C-alpha positions in Angstrom: 0.0 0.0 0.0 2.8 2.4 0.8 4.3 1.8 -2.6 1.0 2.6 -4.2 0.7 5.9 -2.4 4.2 7.0 -3.4 3.5 6.2 -7.1 0.2 8.1 -7.0 1.9 11.1 -5.5 4.5 11.1 -8.2 1.9 10.9 -10.9 0.0 13.8 -9.4 3.1 16.0 -9.2 3.9 15.2 -12.9 0.4 15.9 -14.0 0.2 19.1 -12.1 3.0 20.5 -14.1 1.1 20.3 -17.4 -1.5 22.7 -18.6 -3.9 21.2 -21.1 -5.4 23.5 -23.8 -6.1 21.1 -26.6 -9.6 19.7 -27.4 -10.3 16.7 -25.2 -10.2 13.7 -27.4 -11.1 10.6 -25.3 -14.6 11.6 -24.2 -17.8 11.3 -26.2 -19.6 14.2 -27.8 -23.1 13.8 -29.3 -26.3 15.8 -29.8 -29.6 14.7 -28.3 -33.3 14.5 -29.3 -35.3 17.7 -29.1 -37.9 17.9 -26.3 -41.1 20.0 -26.1 -41.9 21.5 -22.7 -45.1 21.5 -20.7 -46.4 24.5 -18.7 -46.8 24.5 -14.9 -48.3 27.4 -13.0 -47.3 27.4 -9.3 -50.2 29.5 -8.3 -52.6 26.8 -9.6 -51.0 23.9 -7.7 -52.5 22.5 -4.5 -50.2 23.4 -1.5 -48.1 20.5 -0.4 -48.9 18.3 2.5 -46.3 16.6 4.8 -45.4 13.1 3.7 -45.8 10.6 6.5 -43.8 7.7 5.3 -40.0 7.3 5.4 -38.6 7.8 1.9 -34.9 7.7 1.2 -33.5 9.1 -1.9 -31.0 7.1 -3.9 -27.9 6.3 -1.8 -25.1 8.5 -2.7 -23.4 7.2 -5.8 -20.2 5.5 -4.5 -16.7 6.6 -5.2 -15.1 4.8 -8.2 -13.3 1.6 -7.1 -9.9 3.0 -8.1 -10.1 6.0 -5.7 -7.7 5.7 -2.8 -9.7 6.9 0.3 -7.2 6.3 3.1 -5.2 8.9 5.0 -2.6 10.9 3.1 -1.1 12.7 6.2 2.2 13.2 4.5 0.5 15.6 2.1 -2.1 17.1 4.4 -0.8 20.6 5.3 -0.6 21.2 9.0 -3.3 23.7 10.2 -4.7 25.2 13.3 -8.1 26.3 14.4 -8.6 29.8 13.0 -11.7 31.5 14.4 -10.8 35.1 15.0 -8.3 36.3 12.3 -10.6 37.1 9.4 -13.9 39.0 8.7 -16.8 38.9 11.1 -20.3 38.2 9.9 -23.7 40.0 10.4 -26.6 37.6 10.1 -30.3 37.4 9.8 -31.2 33.8 10.5 -34.4 31.9 9.8 -35.8 28.5 10.4 -36.1 26.9 7.0 -38.0 23.8 5.8 -38.2 20.8 8.1 -38.3 17.1 7.5 -41.0 16.1 4.9 -40.6 12.3 5.0 -37.5 12.2 2.8 -33.8 11.7 3.8 -31.6 13.7 3.6 -32.4 17.4 3.0 -29.8 18.3 0.3 -30.9 21.9 0.6 -30.1 24.6 -2.0 -31.0 28.3 -2.3 -31.3 31.1 -4.8 -32.2 34.8 -4.4 -34.1 37.0 -6.8 -35.5 40.6 -6.6 -38.6 39.9 -4.6 -38.3 36.2 -3.7 -36.0 33.6 -2.1 -36.3 30.0 -3.2 -35.2 27.0 -1.1 -35.3 23.4 -2.5 -35.0 20.3 -0.4 -35.4 16.6 -1.3 -38.9 16.3 -2.7 -40.0 19.9 -2.1 -39.5 23.5 -3.2 -40.4 26.6 -1.1 -40.9 30.2 -2.2 -40.4 33.0 0.3 -41.2 36.7 0.1 -38.1 38.8 0.4 -38.5 41.0 3.5 -37.4 40.9 7.1 -39.8 38.1 8.2 -39.1 35.9 5.1 -42.8 34.8 4.8 -43.5 31.5 3.1 -45.6 32.2 0.0 -45.8 28.7 -1.6 -44.6 25.2 -0.9 -45.0 22.1 -3.0 -43.6 18.7 -3.8 -41.4 18.0 -6.8 -43.7 15.0 -7.6 -46.6 17.4 -7.9 -44.7 20.1 -9.8 -43.3 17.6 -12.3 -46.5 15.5 -12.4 -44.6 12.4 -11.2 -46.7 11.1 -8.3 -45.1 8.1 -6.6 -41.8 8.5 -8.4 -38.4 9.0 -6.9 -37.7 12.7 -7.8 -34.7 13.8 -5.8 -31.6 16.0 -5.4 -33.0 19.4 -6.6 -30.9 22.4 -7.4 -32.0 26.1 -7.9 -30.4 29.0 -9.6 -31.5 32.6 -10.3 -30.2 34.0 -13.6 -29.5 37.7 -12.9 -29.1 38.7 -16.5 -32.4 37.3 -17.8 -34.4 37.5 -14.6 -35.3 33.8 -14.6 -35.3 31.0 -12.1 -33.8 27.6 -13.2 -34.7 24.4 -11.2 -33.3 20.9 -11.7 -34.1 17.6 -10.2 -33.3 14.0 -11.0 -35.5 10.9 -11.3 -34.5 7.2 -11.2 -37.4 4.9 -12.4 -36.0 1.4 -12.9 -33.8 1.4 -16.0 -35.0 4.9 -16.9 -33.6 8.1 -15.6 -34.5 11.7 -16.2 -33.2 15.3 -15.7 -36.2 17.5 -14.9 -35.5 21.0 -15.9 -37.8 23.9 -15.1 -37.4 27.6 -16.1 -39.7 30.4 -14.9 -41.4 32.4 -17.6 -40.7 35.7 -15.6 -38.8 36.8 -12.6 -41.8 35.8 -10.5 -41.4 32.1 -9.4 -45.1 31.9 -8.2 -46.3 32.1 -11.8 -45.8 29.8 -14.8 -42.7 27.7 -15.6 -41.6 25.8 -18.7 -40.9 22.2 -17.7 -38.6 19.8 -19.7 -38.3 16.1 -19.2 -34.9 15.1 -20.5 -33.7 11.5 -20.7 -30.7 11.1 -18.4 -30.2 7.5 -19.4 -29.5 8.7 -23.0 -26.0 10.0 -23.8 -26.5 12.2 -26.8 -28.6 9.8 -28.9 -27.2 6.6 -27.4 -29.5 4.8 -25.0 -27.9 3.2 -21.9 -29.2 1.6 -18.6 -27.3 4.1 -16.5 -28.9 6.4 -14.0 -27.8 9.9 -13.0 -26.8 11.1 -9.5 -25.2 14.0 -7.8 -26.5 17.0 -9.9 -24.6 20.0 -11.1 -26.4 23.1 -12.5 -24.6 26.0 -14.1 -25.4 29.0 -16.3 -23.3 31.2 -18.5 -24.0 34.5 -20.2 -22.7 36.4 -23.2 -23.4 40.2 -23.5 -24.7 40.1 -27.1 -27.2 39.1 -28.2 -29.3 39.6 -25.1 -30.7 36.0 -25.1 -27.2 34.4 -25.1 -27.4 32.1 -22.1 -26.4 28.5 -21.8 -27.7 26.0 -19.1 -25.3 23.3 -18.1 -26.4 20.1 -16.3 -23.8 17.6 -15.0 -24.1 14.2 -13.3 -22.3 11.1 -12.3 -23.6 8.1 -14.2 -24.1 4.7 -12.5 -25.0 1.2 -13.6 -28.1 -0.5 -12.3 -25.6 -2.2 -9.9 -24.7 1.3 -8.6 -21.2 1.1 -10.0 -19.7 4.4 -11.3 -19.5 4.6 -15.1 -18.4 8.1 -16.0 -19.3 11.8 -15.5 -21.5 13.5 -18.0 -22.1 17.1 -19.2 -25.2 18.3 -20.9 -25.5 21.7 -22.5 -28.8 23.5 -23.5 -29.5 26.8 -25.1 -31.2 29.4 -22.9 -32.6 31.0 -26.0 -34.7 27.9 -26.5 -35.8 27.0 -23.0 -36.3 30.6 -21.8 -38.8 30.9 -24.6 -40.5 27.6 -24.1 -39.4 26.3 -27.4 -38.6 22.8 -28.5 -35.1 22.3 -27.2 -32.2 19.9 -28.0 -28.9 19.4 -26.2 -25.3 18.4 -26.6 -23.8 15.7 -24.3 -20.2 15.1 -23.4 -19.2 12.1 -21.2 -16.4 9.7 -20.2 -13.9 12.5 -19.6 -10.6 11.6 -17.9 -8.3 13.6 -15.7 -4.6 14.2 -16.4 -3.7 11.0 -14.4 -5.9 9.0 -16.8 -8.5 8.3 -14.2 -12.1 8.9 -15.0 -13.3 12.3 -14.1 -15.6 12.2 -11.1 -18.3 14.7 -10.2 -17.6 17.4 -12.8 -19.4 20.5 -11.6 -20.4 23.5 -13.8 -20.0 27.0 -12.4 -22.9 29.4 -11.9 -21.2 32.3 -13.7 -21.8 35.9 -12.4 -19.6 37.4 -15.0 -20.3 37.4 -18.7 -17.6 35.6 -20.7 -16.6 35.8 -24.4 -19.1 33.8 -26.4 -20.5 32.5 -23.2 -17.5 30.4 -22.4 -18.3 27.9 -19.6 -16.0 26.7 -16.9 -16.3 23.5 -14.9 -14.1 21.6 -12.4 -13.7 18.4 -10.6 -11.7 16.9 -7.7 -10.4 13.3 -7.5 -13.3 12.5 -5.2 -11.1 10.4 -2.9 -8.0 11.7 -1.0 -5.8 13.8 -3.3 -4.5 17.3 -4.1 -5.8 18.6 -7.4 -8.6 20.2 -9.3 -9.2 19.5 -13.0 -10.4 22.7 -14.8 -12.6 22.3 -17.9 -13.7 24.8 -20.4 -16.5 24.7 -23.0 -15.8 27.3 -25.8 -18.9 28.8 -27.4 -21.5 26.6 -25.7 -24.3 28.7 -27.3 -23.3 27.8 -30.8 -23.4 24.1 -30.8 -25.0 22.3 -33.7 -26.1 18.7 -34.4 -23.2 18.4 -36.9 -20.5 20.6 -35.5 -21.1 20.2 -31.8 -19.1 22.1 -29.3 -15.5 21.9 -27.9 -14.7 20.6 -24.5 -11.2 21.5 -23.3 -9.3 20.0 -20.4 -7.7 23.4 -19.6 -5.5 22.6 -16.6 -4.7 20.6 -13.5 -4.2 22.9 -10.5 -2.4 21.5 -7.5 -4.0 22.5 -4.2 -3.5 21.7 -0.5 -4.4 18.1 0.0 -7.9 16.9 0.9 -8.7 13.6 2.5 -11.9 11.6 2.9 -13.3 12.3 6.4 -14.4 10.0 9.1 -18.1 9.8 10.1 -19.5 12.5 12.3 -19.9 11.4 15.9 -23.0 12.7 17.6 -24.2 12.7 21.3 -25.2 9.2 22.5 -22.9 7.3 20.1 -24.8 8.0 16.9 -22.8 8.6 13.8 -23.8 10.2 10.5 -21.9 10.2 7.1 -19.6 13.1 6.5 -19.3 12.4 2.8 -16.1 12.4 0.8 -14.1 14.8 -1.3 -16.1 15.0 -4.4 -16.6 18.5 -5.9 -19.2 20.8 -4.4 -21.0 23.6 -6.2 -19.0 26.4 -7.9 -19.5 30.1 -8.5 -17.4 32.0 -11.0 -17.0 35.7 -11.3 -14.4 38.4 -12.0 -12.1 39.6 -9.3 -8.6 40.9 -8.8 -5.5 39.0 -7.7 -3.1 40.1 -5.0 -1.4 42.3 -7.6 -4.7 44.1 -8.4 -5.1 42.5 -11.9 -8.6 41.5 -13.0 -9.0 37.7 -13.5 -11.7 35.1 -13.5 -12.1 33.1 -10.3 -13.8 29.9 -9.2 -15.1 29.8 -5.6 -15.7 26.4 -4.0 -15.2 24.4 -0.8 -15.3 20.7 0.3 -15.0 18.5 3.3 -11.6 17.1 4.3 -10.4 14.8 7.0 -8.1 16.3 9.7 -6.1 14.6 12.4 -5.7 17.0 15.4 -4.4 14.4 17.8 -4.1 10.6 18.0 -7.6 10.6 19.6 -9.2 13.5 17.8 -9.7 12.9 14.1 -12.6 14.8 12.4 -13.3 17.0 9.4 -12.7 20.6 8.3 -13.9 22.9 5.6 -11.3 23.3 2.8 -11.9 26.5 0.9 -10.4 27.2 -2.6 -10.4 30.3 -4.8 -9.0 29.2 -8.1 -7.7 31.6 -10.8 -8.9 30.1 -14.1 -7.3 32.8 -16.2 -3.8 31.8 -15.1 -4.6 28.3 -13.8 -3.3 29.1 -10.3 -4.5 29.1 -6.7 -5.4 32.6 -5.5 -6.5 31.6 -2.0 -6.9 28.3 -0.1 -7.4 27.6 3.6 -9.0 25.2 6.0 -11.1 25.8 9.1 -12.3 23.5 11.8 -12.2 23.0 15.6 -11.1 20.2 17.8 -13.9 17.9 18.7 -16.1 19.0 15.8 -16.9 17.9 12.2 -17.3 20.7 9.7 -19.2 19.2 6.7 -21.0 19.9 3.4 -19.8 23.4 2.6 -20.9 25.8 -0.2 -19.0 29.0 -1.0 -20.3 32.2 -2.5 -18.1 35.3 -3.1 -18.9 38.8 -2.0 -20.0 40.3 -5.3 -19.7 44.0 -5.3 -18.1 46.9 -7.1 -15.1 47.2 -7.5 -15.0 43.5 -8.1 -12.1 42.6 -5.9 -13.9 39.7 -4.3 -11.4 39.0 -1.5 -14.2 37.9 0.7 -16.3 34.7 0.4 -19.0 33.3 2.5 -19.2 29.6 3.3 -22.3 27.7 4.5 -21.7 24.5 6.4 -22.9 22.0 9.0 -21.1 21.6 12.4 -21.5 18.8 14.9 -19.6 16.6 17.3 -19.8 14.3 20.3 -21.2 17.1 22.5 -23.2 18.9 19.8 -25.9 17.7 17.3 -25.4 19.0 13.8 -26.3 22.6 13.4 -26.3 25.1 10.5 -23.6 27.7 10.4 -21.8 30.2 8.1 -18.3 31.7 8.1 -16.4 34.3 6.0 -13.0 34.1 4.4 -10.7 36.9 3.3 -7.5 36.4 1.3 -5.5 38.7 3.6 -6.7 37.6 7.0 -8.1 34.0 6.6 -11.3 32.9 8.3 -13.2 34.8 10.9 -15.5 33.5 13.5 -18.5 31.4 12.4 -22.1 32.4 13.2 -25.0 30.1 14.1 -27.8 30.2 11.6 -30.1 27.7 13.4 -29.3 25.6 16.4 -29.6 21.8 16.6 -32.3 20.0 18.5 -31.8 17.9 21.6 -32.7 14.4 20.4 -31.1 11.9 18.0 -31.6 12.5 14.3 -30.5 8.9 13.7 -27.7 7.4 11.7 -29.1 8.3 8.3 -27.0 10.2 5.7 -26.9 13.8 6.6 -26.7 15.1 3.0 -24.6 15.7 -0.1 -24.5 19.5 -0.1 -25.6 22.8 1.3 -26.5 26.0 -0.5 -25.1 29.5 -0.9 -25.8 32.2 -3.5 -24.9 35.8 -4.3 -27.5 38.4 -3.5 -28.4 40.0 -6.9 -29.5 43.3 -5.2 -27.3 44.0 -2.2 -23.6 44.4 -2.8 -21.5 42.2 -0.6 -24.3 40.1 0.8 -25.2 36.4 0.3 -27.9 33.9 1.2 -27.0 30.5 2.7 -28.9 27.3 3.7 -27.8 24.1 5.3 -29.3 21.0 7.0 -29.4 20.7 10.8 -30.6 18.2 13.5 -34.1 19.1 14.6 -35.3 16.8 17.5 -35.2 13.4 15.9 -35.8 14.8 12.4 -33.9 17.1 10.1 -34.5 20.8 9.7 -32.7 23.6 7.8 -31.4 27.0 8.6 -31.6 29.9 6.2 -29.2 32.8 6.6 -28.8 36.3 5.1 -25.1 37.2 5.7 -22.8 40.1 5.2 -19.6 41.5 6.6 -21.4 44.9 6.8 -24.7 45.9 8.4 -27.5 44.1 6.6 -29.9 46.0 4.4 -32.6 44.8 2.0 -35.1 45.5 -0.7 -38.8 45.0 -0.5 -42.0 45.7 -2.5 -43.9 48.4 -0.7 -47.3 47.9 -2.2 -49.0 46.5 -5.3 -49.9 50.0 -6.8 -48.3 50.7 -10.1 -47.1 54.3 -10.5 -47.9 56.4 -13.5 -44.2 57.4 -14.0 -40.7 56.7 -12.8 -40.1 58.0 -9.3 -37.1 58.4 -7.0 -37.9 59.7 -3.6 -35.7 61.6 -1.2 -33.9 59.2 1.2 -35.2 58.9 4.7 -33.8 59.9 7.2 -31.7 62.6 5.7 -29.2 63.5 7.1 -28.5 59.9 8.1 -26.0 57.9 10.2 -25.2 55.2 9.0 -28.3 53.8 7.3 -31.1 55.3 5.2 -33.9 54.1 3.0 -34.4 55.0 -0.7 -37.9 54.6 -2.3 -38.5 54.4 -6.0 -41.3 53.4 -8.4 -41.5 51.8 -11.9 -44.5 52.1 -14.3 -43.3 49.0 -16.1 -40.8 46.2 -15.9 -37.3 47.4 -16.3 -33.6 46.7 -15.8 -32.9 48.9 -12.8 -29.6 50.2 -11.6 -29.2 52.4 -8.5 -25.7 53.6 -7.7 -24.2 55.9 -5.0 -21.5 58.4 -5.7 -19.4 60.7 -3.6 -19.1 64.5 -4.1 -16.2 63.9 -6.6 -18.4 61.7 -8.7 -16.6 58.5 -7.8 -18.9 55.4 -7.5 -19.0 54.1 -3.9 -21.8 51.5 -4.1 -24.2 49.7 -6.4 -27.5 49.1 -4.5 -29.4 47.4 -7.3 -28.6 46.0 -10.7 -31.4 43.7 -11.8 -34.8 43.3 -13.5 -37.8 44.4 -11.5 -41.5 44.2 -12.2 -43.6 47.4 -12.2 -44.4 48.7 -8.7 -43.1 50.7 -5.8 -39.9 49.6 -3.9 -37.6 50.6 -1.2 -34.0 49.7 -0.7 -31.7 50.3 2.3 -28.3 51.9 2.1 -25.6 51.4 4.7 -22.9 54.1 4.8 -21.0 52.7 7.8 -17.8 52.3 5.7 -17.9 55.9 4.3 -16.8 59.2 5.7 -19.2 62.1 6.5 -20.2 64.2 3.5 -22.5 64.8 0.6 -23.4 61.8 -1.6 -25.6 61.4 -4.7 -27.7 58.4 -5.6 -28.8 57.8 -9.2 -31.4 55.4 -10.6 -31.3 54.3 -14.2 -34.4 52.4 -15.5 -34.5 51.8 -19.2 -33.8 55.3 -20.8 -34.8 57.2 -17.7 -32.3 58.5 -15.2 -33.1 60.2 -11.9 -30.8 61.4 -9.1 -30.9 63.0 -5.7 -28.5 64.3 -3.0 -28.1 63.0 0.6 -26.0 63.9 3.6 -24.1 61.4 5.8 -23.2 62.8 9.2 -21.1 60.8 11.7 
């Protein structure tokens, strides 16, 4: 075994020195059959009822048999508990959806202008976006996709900030058949109508197999022109009916088709390999918050087992695929990172243990930022769970965070955080998206538990210069055993499209013999928000004087729209320099208010300007400290 480990380490080092930029040749590329969608109106669905039976989703698809999952302590970088060095967090915490008869929760979250959506296994939940986070609608995936009695599982949710659309994905395994269920809202209002596509997951391109899909990835890309240039990317691990891993698969669809409810085709790529010739495992697409040339898409994968690399993939011009020409998948690079190792199971009070997962890739967000030298680059933000040995009697897991520069194929930031006696599991990272786009700070949602503490939902922030700060509790655990079921595959975190520097997070928690979830609105600054004031539609564009004025340090700005528009509200200092972007998104007609926090600014006169379509309005305000 020792000889095997040494050989593997040598191969990794050699592979890490090579950057691949040629077309990937040993995978399969093929177009698929076109599918016509159905229409589902959420407002017309009966509200969901709690399921009483115990339903377990598909067991997590196993690691490939060739993955070494033992300890690699010789390559695990020594670390220490870091809880106070980095940025602190402000939090608004909410109790999210509770157990609905399915195990585990596998929660995900997305934020829009007026709504927050949370998905869990077998349900989706739509909340109103204000301080109380009221639940507007809740329903089962079986009802929404019209699949009563079927195993519809592992949902993902994304909000497209360019097009003002919600995109939801779920998987189904029905004997030898398997499906990707893809839904796209027809407007920015998720309580209205959606286009729903049933896509065969057991078909690779046009080749039928008996494989089923597990562990979903959902990504979007955008290209500035034309305005409908969006691609939707679905990824999965494909397993045989005997649950043996076969290969990873990528499916690309055109947003131009699915956003219009048109008959839509796809292009599939599968059977990719990493630089070490092993089959790529859990390839994840990025949700891209930065427009790229021709909608270029970025994806990545880890080894899944214990190792020290990310494989970076690139799809050039994913919007321009054709049934004959296809698209190009490029294995762009292998980036060496601090080692990650498969963790031990989480110990809970009373001797119960729950699965801590492995080192497969978690969800990825990509946007523009600046490196330590101040140069603009494209960065991937992600995190995963890794084993850590504190002492001979204290082995648990930590959150390993990575910020990867995919412009230069380098690591911009990487760090781990944990605490003796605790397991940190199932992280999801979201960068602080704001102008200027320096993106040094990222938020990480995760689950924490141990022998003295049932699993609870928490969040933490990381800054390149100062490492991790202290974590904050989103929702506490219960006081009774959850049981030894799997505790999940992932958590959720997303950029707030309205408030600079803020993010929404969700994760699973113990909730008195069942599972619950915690929803958090987090920021390194004082938290502000946007809400719809009333349902009256104004006759013209309005921008009211901020209140209070003068202010210290927060104030409220009200505005009105006579029709749906792309709205941008920015704040400038007396020299005309932009100091904040409060809103940059599509909004429906109506009256709104948005909070502005000037705690990071000096006293003085400031101007705020609203641009809506061809209309621009501005006013002056005074900050006195």
